[in-house]
Each structure stands twice: as structure tokens, then as C-alpha cells.
C-alpha angles and dihedrals in degrees: 000000000000129000111254095025110122120211108257101167146018120202115203110208103206131196093192095245105135096223093048093047091047091055094046094045092052094055092043093049092056092043087056093050092048100044104018092238124154119249123217129180128214119187118210137169115262111255124240126238097265090047090053091050090053090047092053091050090053093043092049091060092086114218095003102128092172090062093054091046088052091050091047091052093048091054098040092253099130089094088063089052092053093047088053092051091049091051092048090053094049091050095042088234137144126228090251088063094060136083125203115209133188139165127219127002107287100079099020091104091056094045091052095044092052091048094051093043093053093036090237132130123287125209132181132191112211123003111296115224115247093004100056124190099286100086091054127091089216131022120184104196129173117241092238088067088062096224117197113254110264139153092244094050125089112192116214136191102243120329128317112247145179096258105138134167090239094053090047093050093047097046092042091058091049093049091042091055093050098038108018115197118248101193138050091237112067121178123199115206119197111189121193125190149216125333139143091296110024143043134199105200137173087255092055091049090053093050101039110021100040093062089051090052091047093049091051093049092049097042101038106251131144122232126211108189133184135173129210132237086260095060110111121240090241092053093049091050090051091048092046092051092048092049091054090062097048119064091196087081102094096173134011121186115191107201093207090061106029124051090195113113105220097179096102093048091047089049090054096048105035124092091192132032131207125184133173120251096239093082120057087177092062091048090049092050094050092048089050088054089058101263129137091220125223106218115209118209113241128206113275118224114245115233145121086269091068089059093052092047089051094049090048092051089053090055091051092049090051089051092243091119134027122253085248088074092066118112139171119009099355090053092055092041088055091049090055092045088062089058088049093051090057093047093251096116143006131201118251104207102165142000094275088058088052094051089048091049097055097032103035131102092262116096120234087243124069097214098217135111109260123161117132093182090059092044091051092047091050091051092052093044094050093052092045092052089052090049092233126145110216093207 
């Protein structure tokens, strides 16, 4: 990064994973608004562990462009090098006027290699395995990953995302035209699914979702519901069967059958928003859209790991270990608690909590400025304008 060189382009190096792409596009979008730069996207296959090791060795050879070119050739990455050159020619830009940005671990080696090869800036979202954050000019890392304090690291609450007022407005108009609301109170329900820590089961739907549906029918509220790609087929069938019995369900989007992402439309129509605790990203997106999110407790998977998690949490509570040692469920509970502390979310532990959430004196919106993608973009743009490398 050189003083006096304005940012002309951001290359988003994409691994095709929706969550990662969403984070990168969000930061790139706000960088474009702030600096006027162009945004280009290059999609690559995620690298395996051995490839990451080889990339690190090549990158560690500071100033050795030949080592980077050899690595790119060995991984089929030369086409990306040529694509960048072509874009630079079309924009009449130098490599020093370009930022390479990626999220996650899979394409971080390619992102960093291209940045070093073209002498541009390099940014990562989250902490890449093997490489870590140290080689990057900018690292945007969520607080629940407990990053070490460093000049090149910006700590965020949750993950940045691509939730913008324009997208919400456009998608809300579309959803409103297809499924117009009938009542003043409209509840958005975002359901996650199974992972190493949590489960969303038919039993859970019967015990948690059914009372919400019954309340909405009785009290005159519309429900806009969507599942995630992690929601099991059995749970989607149970949810579909339940929705057919309750006219309050204005719209149901099953992720396994419909590729459409209804989140932005739901954000635009809902007055209250519920999300399951298994997805910090959904909570973060809803909070970015302005909601004080009601977080529904999911089923916790039973295993020996739960015992280890609990023991570790006790050691943290007793100040024997630092919070950075937390893992599994306690780690993600802590992440959501941070949202709660800022008034961006609250836990819904039972039906009484739900009734209080939708009928209480608190609004369904939090009324504060919260957009981590914009904050990350402002941080990068400020350092770029000063011509300072944060490494």
C-alpha cells in the first residue's frame, strides 16, 4: 500500500459458500460507496490443507514473486492472475490501487498470493486456518473467535453481511405483492438446523413453533417463515404440515425446495423477528436490519463433548481459563449474549418470554446504528487513504 494511491478496485475472491460470499460482498459494497472503487468477483475452489501449507511457504518468501507464480501454476491459479491483469488494464489501474478480499480459509491463500504478487492490499474476513491473520493488511474477525489484539485486526460483533436498506426495500415490495400482510403485527421466523452443537427436530417444532403459530392465529398476526439449508427434511415436513393447519402463516419458504433467499423481504415486512440460536449469522443479519432479535433456544446435541464444554465453562467462570478457551455451545451462547448486552437481541427461553417479546413495552426494533460491514469498510478505507499498511 502506497501513500497517495487511491483505491480503484476490490477483488472479492469467492469460495462459493453463501455465508462467506455474503460477508465479502457486504464489505466490498460499502467500500465501493465510500471510495467509488469498482468491485469484481473471482470464484475459486477452496484449497486443501496441503495446498495451504505450500501457499504459506511461498508467501513467507517475502518479495519472491517467482515462488508465488510457481504456486499459482501448481494450483491452476494462473487464470486468476490473468483476469486481474485484464481488469487493471480496463480500469487503467496499478496493482497498488487494488484490494484483494476473501472470507474463510479455503481461498485465503489465493487472495493473499494475488495481493502480494500485484503489490496490492490483502484483507481477510475471519481467521484463515494455517495462514492466520498476521500476513494480511486487514483482518475482520468476529469477537467470538477471540482474536489477539493487533493493529491489522478489526474485532466485530458477529459477522459482516450484505444487509442494506436498498435490498430490504426492493425485496419487501416483491414479497408484499405476492403475500400481502393482513395484520399490523407481522412476525418473521428464521429457522436454522442441525450442526455439531444444535438440532432442529420435529419434536422441537411441535414444542416451540406450534405455540407461536397458535398465538398468531388467536391474536391476529401474520407469520413469514423460512428454513435454512441445514434444516433436516423431517423437520421441514413437520413445519410444512403444521403451517397447513394455521392460517397465520402467510409465507413459508423451505430452503431445500426453493433457492430464493427471502430474508431481505422478511426484514422489510416484519415488525418482530425470531431466529434460532444455532446461527449467529442470522442473528447478526437481523440485527443489522434493525431488529431486536428474539433468539429461540434450540435442542442441544447430547455427547461427551457437552460435558467437556461444560467443564471448560466452569473453569472460565472461576477465572482459571480465559474466555478464549470456550468452545461449542458456550462459545456461541456468549456470542449471542454480546448482542443482548447491546440491546440487539434477547433470549426467548419459554412461551412467557415470547409473549413478553411481542406484547411488551420494547419495540421489535432496536433503534441504534449497527452495520459491521460498513464499519469494516470505513476502517479499511481510512487506512488506505492514509496510505498506511496495518501489518
